[in-house]
C-alpha positions in Angstrom: 72.1 95.5 97.0 70.4 95.7 100.4 69.8 99.2 102.5 69.9 98.6 106.1 69.6 101.0 108.9 72.2 100.1 111.8 73.3 102.1 114.7 71.0 105.1 113.2 73.0 105.5 110.2 71.6 104.1 106.4 73.9 101.5 105.1 74.0 99.9 101.6 75.5 96.4 101.3 76.5 95.2 97.7 78.5 92.5 96.1 80.6 93.9 93.9 80.4 93.3 90.1 83.5 95.3 88.5 87.1 94.6 89.5 87.8 98.6 90.5 87.6 101.1 93.4 87.5 99.6 96.4 87.8 95.7 96.5 88.1 93.3 94.2 85.1 91.6 91.9 82.7 89.2 94.4 83.6 91.1 97.9 80.8 92.5 99.8 80.7 96.0 100.3 79.2 98.5 103.1 78.6 102.3 101.9 77.7 104.6 104.8 77.7 108.4 105.2 80.1 109.4 108.0 79.3 112.3 110.3 80.9 114.8 108.2 78.7 114.0 105.4 81.4 111.7 103.4 80.4 108.2 102.3 82.9 105.6 103.8 83.1 102.2 102.1 84.7 99.2 103.7 85.2 95.9 102.4 83.4 93.1 105.0 85.1 90.3 103.1 88.2 91.4 104.3 87.0 92.9 107.8 84.2 90.3 108.7 84.8 87.1 106.0 81.5 87.9 104.7 80.8 85.7 101.2 77.1 86.9 100.4 75.1 90.3 100.9 73.2 88.5 103.7 76.4 87.5 105.9 77.2 91.8 105.2 73.6 93.0 106.4 74.8 90.8 109.4 77.9 91.8 110.0 77.0 95.7 109.9 74.4 94.9 112.4 76.6 93.0 114.7 79.1 95.9 114.5 77.2 98.5 115.3 75.5 96.3 118.5 79.1 96.1 119.9 79.8 99.8 119.2 77.0 101.6 120.1 78.9 104.6 120.4 79.2 104.9 116.8 76.3 106.4 114.4 73.6 109.1 115.1 70.6 108.8 117.3 69.5 108.6 120.8 72.4 106.2 121.8 75.4 108.7 121.9 73.4 112.2 121.8 73.0 114.2 124.9 70.4 115.9 125.3 69.2 119.1 127.2 66.4 119.9 128.1 65.5 123.7 127.4 62.9 125.5 129.8 
């Protein structure tokens, strides 16, 4: 398991050890919290062709570089100055 911060969100990239839930045994899965606070899991083996955790981390970072509007932080946030 590797913890990654991409797009202002925290992600966990893991390789599945059991054949239950999302994906099959051996698939690379990324887990992140959505804006509503729910945990989302995506199968990077099917979405990005990742076969190792290292490739999964790279795919996660590349995705957030291509889609800067997704995530928290300064990128998509509109700030107003108070006087």
